[in-house]
C-alpha positions in Angstrom: -4.4 -3.9 -51.4 -2.5 -7.0 -50.0 -1.4 -6.5 -46.5 2.4 -5.8 -45.7 4.8 -8.8 -45.5 6.6 -6.7 -42.6 5.8 -7.0 -39.2 7.1 -4.3 -38.3 5.2 -2.0 -40.4 1.9 -3.8 -39.5 3.3 -3.3 -35.8 4.1 0.2 -36.3 1.2 1.9 -33.9 2.2 -0.1 -31.2 5.9 0.3 -31.3 5.5 3.9 -31.8 3.1 3.9 -28.5 6.1 1.9 -26.9 8.5 4.7 -27.8 6.3 7.2 -26.4 6.0 5.6 -23.1 9.3 4.8 -22.8 10.0 8.6 -23.5 7.4 9.8 -20.9 9.1 7.4 -18.0 12.3 8.7 -18.9 11.6 12.3 -18.5 9.9 11.6 -15.6 12.6 9.7 -14.4 15.0 12.5 -14.6 12.6 14.7 -13.1 12.1 12.8 -9.9 16.4 12.1 -9.8 17.5 15.3 -10.4 14.4 17.9 -10.3 12.5 17.0 -6.6 11.8 19.5 -4.1 13.4 19.2 -1.2 10.5 18.6 1.1 9.5 15.3 -0.5 11.5 14.1 2.4 11.7 14.2 6.2 14.2 16.8 7.7 14.8 14.6 10.7 14.4 11.7 12.5 10.7 9.7 11.8 9.7 8.4 15.2 9.8 4.1 15.0 8.3 2.2 18.2 10.8 -0.8 18.2 8.6 -4.1 18.4 9.4 -7.4 19.9 8.4 -10.9 19.8 7.3 -11.1 23.1 5.5 -8.2 22.9 3.5 -9.2 19.4 2.5 -12.6 21.1 1.6 -11.1 24.3 -0.8 -8.6 21.9 -4.1 -9.1 22.1 -6.5 -10.4 18.9 -7.4 -7.8 16.2 -3.9 -5.5 17.3 -3.1 -4.1 14.1 0.7 -2.3 13.5 2.0 -0.1 10.7 5.6 -1.3 9.4 6.0 1.0 6.7 4.1 1.7 3.5 1.6 -0.4 3.0 3.0 -3.3 5.1 0.8 -4.0 7.9 0.4 -6.4 10.4 -2.8 -8.2 12.1 -3.5 -10.3 14.9 -6.4 -12.1 13.9 -7.4 -15.4 15.5 -4.1 -15.7 17.6 -2.4 -15.5 13.9 -0.3 -12.9 12.0 -1.2 -12.0 8.7 1.1 -9.4 7.1 0.1 -7.4 4.0 2.7 -6.5 1.7 5.7 -6.8 3.3 8.5 -4.6 2.2 12.1 -4.4 4.3 14.0 -3.3 1.6 16.2 0.0 2.0 15.0 1.1 -1.6 11.6 0.7 -3.5 13.5 -0.1 -6.7 14.9 -2.9 -9.0 18.7 -1.7 -8.0 20.3 -1.6 -4.6 21.9 1.7 -4.9 19.2 4.3 -6.7 15.6 4.8 -6.7 13.4 5.9 -3.6 15.1 5.3 -0.5 13.3 4.6 3.0 12.6 7.1 5.0 13.0 5.1 8.4 13.9 1.5 9.6 11.6 -0.9 10.2 10.4 -1.6 13.6 10.8 -4.9 13.6 13.3 -7.3 11.7 11.9 -10.4 9.7 14.2 -12.3 11.7 12.4 -11.1 15.0 8.6 -11.8 13.6 6.7 -14.3 14.7 5.5 -17.6 12.2 3.2 -15.7 10.2 -0.1 -17.2 9.1 -0.5 -15.6 5.7 1.4 -13.0 3.7 -1.2 -11.1 1.8 -0.1 -9.5 -1.4 -1.9 -6.7 -3.5 0.4 -6.7 -6.9 3.9 -6.8 -7.9 5.3 -3.1 -7.8 8.3 -2.6 -6.2 6.9 -0.8 -3.1 4.6 -3.6 -2.5 6.3 -7.0 -3.5 9.9 -7.1 -2.0 11.7 -9.9 -3.6 14.4 -10.3 -0.6 12.2 -10.0 2.2 9.8 -12.9 0.4 12.8 -14.7 0.5 13.4 -14.3 4.2 9.6 -14.7 5.1 9.3 -18.0 2.8 9.8 -20.7 5.7 8.4 -18.5 8.6 5.1 -18.3 6.3 2.5 -20.7 5.9 0.7 -19.4 3.2 1.1 -16.6 0.5 -2.4 -15.2 -0.8 -1.8 -13.2 -3.9 -3.7 -12.0 -7.3 -3.5 -14.3 -10.4 0.4 -14.5 -11.6 2.0 -13.0 -8.8 2.4 -16.7 -7.3 5.1 -17.2 -10.5 7.5 -14.6 -8.8 7.2 -16.2 -5.5 8.2 -19.4 -6.8 11.1 -18.3 -8.8 12.1 -17.0 -5.4 11.8 -19.8 -3.5 8.2 -20.3 -2.2 6.9 -23.6 -2.3 4.1 -23.7 -4.9 2.0 -25.7 -2.1 2.0 -22.4 -0.1 0.9 -20.2 -2.5 -3.0 -19.5 -3.0 -3.9 -17.1 -5.7 -7.4 -15.3 -6.3 -9.6 -13.8 -9.0 -11.3 -11.0 -8.3 -14.2 -11.6 -5.9 -13.1 -15.4 -5.4 -12.5 -15.9 -1.3 -10.4 -18.2 0.6 -10.1 -19.0 4.3 -7.2 -19.1 6.1 -7.8 -20.8 9.9 -10.9 -18.6 10.9 -10.1 -15.4 8.8 -12.1 -15.2 5.3 -10.1 -13.2 2.4 -11.9 -11.7 -0.8 -9.9 -10.6 -3.5 -11.3 -7.5 -4.3 -11.2 -5.1 -7.4 -8.5 -1.8 -7.8 -8.1 0.7 -10.9 -4.6 -0.2 -11.4 -1.7 -2.1 -13.1 1.1 -4.6 -12.7 4.4 -4.9 -13.4 8.2 -4.9 -13.1 9.7 -3.7 -15.6 8.7 -1.4 -18.9 8.6 -4.8 -20.7 5.7 -6.7 -18.4 3.2 -4.7 -17.9 -0.3 -6.0 -17.2 1.3 -9.6 -16.6 0.3 -10.4 -13.7 -3.0 -9.3 -11.4 -3.8 -7.0 -8.7 -6.6 -6.0 -6.4 -7.2 -5.0 -2.8 -8.5 -7.3 -0.3 -11.5 -7.9 2.0 -10.7 -9.5 5.6 -13.1 -11.0 7.7 -12.3 -12.4 11.4 -16.1 -13.2 12.0 -18.3 -10.3 12.5 -15.2 -8.0 12.4 -14.2 -6.6 9.1 -11.1 -5.1 7.5 -10.7 -3.7 4.0 -7.5 -3.5 2.5 -7.5 -0.6 -0.5 -3.9 -1.2 -1.8 -2.9 0.6 -4.5 -6.1 2.3 -6.5 -7.1 4.9 -8.4 -10.9 6.3 -7.5 -13.6 4.2 -9.3 -16.8 3.1 -8.9 -15.3 -0.7 -7.6 -15.4 1.1 -3.9 -19.2 1.4 -3.8 -19.9 -2.4 -5.3 -17.2 -3.7 -2.8 -19.0 -1.6 0.2 -22.3 -3.0 -1.0 -21.0 -6.7 -0.9 -18.8 -6.8 2.1 -19.4 -3.7 4.5 -19.8 -1.8 6.7 -16.0 -2.0 7.7 -14.6 -1.7 11.0 -11.4 -1.1 9.7 -10.3 0.2 6.2 -6.2 0.5 5.4 -6.6 3.6 2.3 -4.0 4.4 -0.1 -2.9 8.2 1.3 -0.1 9.6 -0.9 1.9 9.4 -4.1 -0.6 11.2 -5.6 -0.2 13.0 -8.8 -2.5 14.2 -11.3 -0.3 12.7 -14.0 -1.6 9.4 -12.7 -4.5 10.2 -11.0 -6.1 7.4 -12.7 -4.2 4.5 -10.7 -3.4 6.5 -6.9 -6.2 8.8 -5.2 -5.8 12.3 -4.5 -6.7 12.8 -0.3 -9.9 13.8 -1.4 -10.5 10.4 -3.4 -9.1 8.0 -0.6 -11.8 9.8 2.0 -14.8 9.2 -0.7 -13.6 5.8 -1.2 -13.6 5.3 2.6 -17.4 6.5 2.5 -18.0 4.3 -0.5 -16.8 0.8 1.2 -18.9 2.1 4.2 -16.1 2.3 6.5 -16.0 3.2 10.2 -12.3 4.1 11.2 -9.6 4.9 8.4 -6.3 4.0 8.5 -4.3 5.8 5.7 -1.2 3.6 4.7 0.9 4.2 1.6 2.6 7.3 2.9 5.7 8.2 5.1 8.4 5.8 4.2 9.3 5.9 0.7 9.3 9.3 -1.7 6.9 8.4 -4.3 5.9 11.4 -5.7 6.7 15.4 -5.9 4.1 16.6 -3.2 5.6 17.5 0.8 6.3 14.2 2.7 3.8 15.2 5.3 0.9 16.6 2.6 -1.0 13.3 2.6 -1.5 13.3 6.2 -2.4 17.0 6.7 -4.8 17.0 4.2 -6.8 13.7 5.1 -6.3 15.2 8.8 -8.5 18.3 7.5 -10.9 16.4 5.2 -11.4 13.8 7.8 -12.7 16.7 10.4 -14.9 18.3 7.6 -16.5 14.9 7.1 -16.6 13.6 10.3 -14.5 10.5 10.0 -12.6 8.7 12.5 -9.1 8.7 11.3 -6.5 6.5 13.0 -2.6 7.9 12.5 -0.5 5.3 14.8 3.6 5.9 14.8 5.0 2.9 13.2 5.4 0.5 15.5 2.9 1.4 17.5 0.1 -1.1 18.7 -3.3 -0.7 17.5 -6.6 -2.0 19.2 -9.1 -2.2 16.1 -11.4 -3.1 18.3 -11.0 0.3 20.7 -9.4 2.8 18.3 -8.5 5.6 18.7 -7.3 8.7 16.9 -3.5 8.8 17.9 -1.3 11.5 17.2 0.2 13.5 14.4 3.5 12.3 15.1 4.8 13.8 11.4 4.6 17.7 13.1 7.2 16.6 15.9 10.1 16.9 13.2 11.7 19.8 12.2 9.6 20.4 9.4 6.4 19.8 10.9 5.6 23.9 11.0 5.6 23.6 7.2 3.4 20.7 7.9 1.0 22.5 9.9 1.0 25.7 7.5 -0.1 23.0 4.7 -3.2 21.8 7.0 -4.4 25.5 7.6 -4.3 26.4 4.2 -6.3 23.4 3.0 -8.5 24.1 5.7 -9.0 27.7 4.3 -9.7 26.4 1.1 -11.9 23.8 2.7 -14.2 26.8 3.9 
C-alpha cells in the first residue's frame, strides 16, 4: 500500500501527543492559578539577612550564601561563583503573572562583587533569569552552562568568548576551581514548543580537596550513585528539596529521594535548596523543610538550613535554625514535622 502524501496524516500520532500535552498543561495551569491551597505561600515576612559587598569581600574562602531558590553564592579561591542566579520577582515568561517571589533577594546584582563564574544547570525560568543574566554580563568573567544554553546567553548580550558549554562528564577549570558537568533526570525548554532543545545537568565543584555537589533539578535515578563513585565523597551537597508532586515524580524528587540522593553521592553536609522562594507546587511551603528535617534525624544526616543571606562556613558547618517556624504559620509547620515523625516510626 502506498504511503499517504499528507504529512499531517503521517504525523497524526505526534500531533495528538502535542495536543494532549497542551491540554494537560492547560488543566494544570488552571489548578495552579485558581485552585491552589492557601498554605503554599507564607503568612508573614520571611527573614532575610541583608548582604553587603564589603562583607562578601571580607568573608573567608569556602563561604556560602543562599540568595533564594537555587541561587547560591560561593567564595572559592578568593573568587565568587554563583549558581542559577534568579533575581526576578516572578519565575515566569511574563512579568505580571506566574509564581511570585516570597522574599527579596538579600543583595542586588549591582551590589555584588565581580563574579568569577555563573554556573547554570538548565534554562527553566526558575533557574535562568534573562534580566539577571543581562545585568551580570559585564561583571561576570565566565558563564558555565550545559550544551545549547549558551545560545540564550548570546541572544541576551553575553560575549560568546565568556561562555563555556559542557556535555555530561566533561570538565573545565576556572582559576583554581574545577567544574564537572554531571547527569540529572530532568528536561529543558522555555515554552511548550522548544522542549529539550538545550541540555541540563548538575555540577561537581572542586576546590582542591574540598568537594561541593550542586544537584540542580532532577528526579531520583541511578545517576547519583555514579556521580558519587566518580567524584565523591562530597563535603557539601546542595540538593533540590521542593516543588515536588507525584504528577511529575520523574523530574523532581520527594524529600525521601532527596535524602537518598545525598547518601548516593556520598555527601557529608546537605544544604537543601529549591524551596522557600517560589510557589511551584501544591504542597505547603514549609513541608519540604520539615520533611527533610525529620528524615535527616532518622538517617543521622547533617543538614544545614541557613536563612537567606546568612553566611555559612562550608569548612565549619553548623545546622542553623528552623527559621520558617518563626512565621505565623510556623505552628502548622511543626505539626507537619510531628506527623512525618509518627509516620516514620
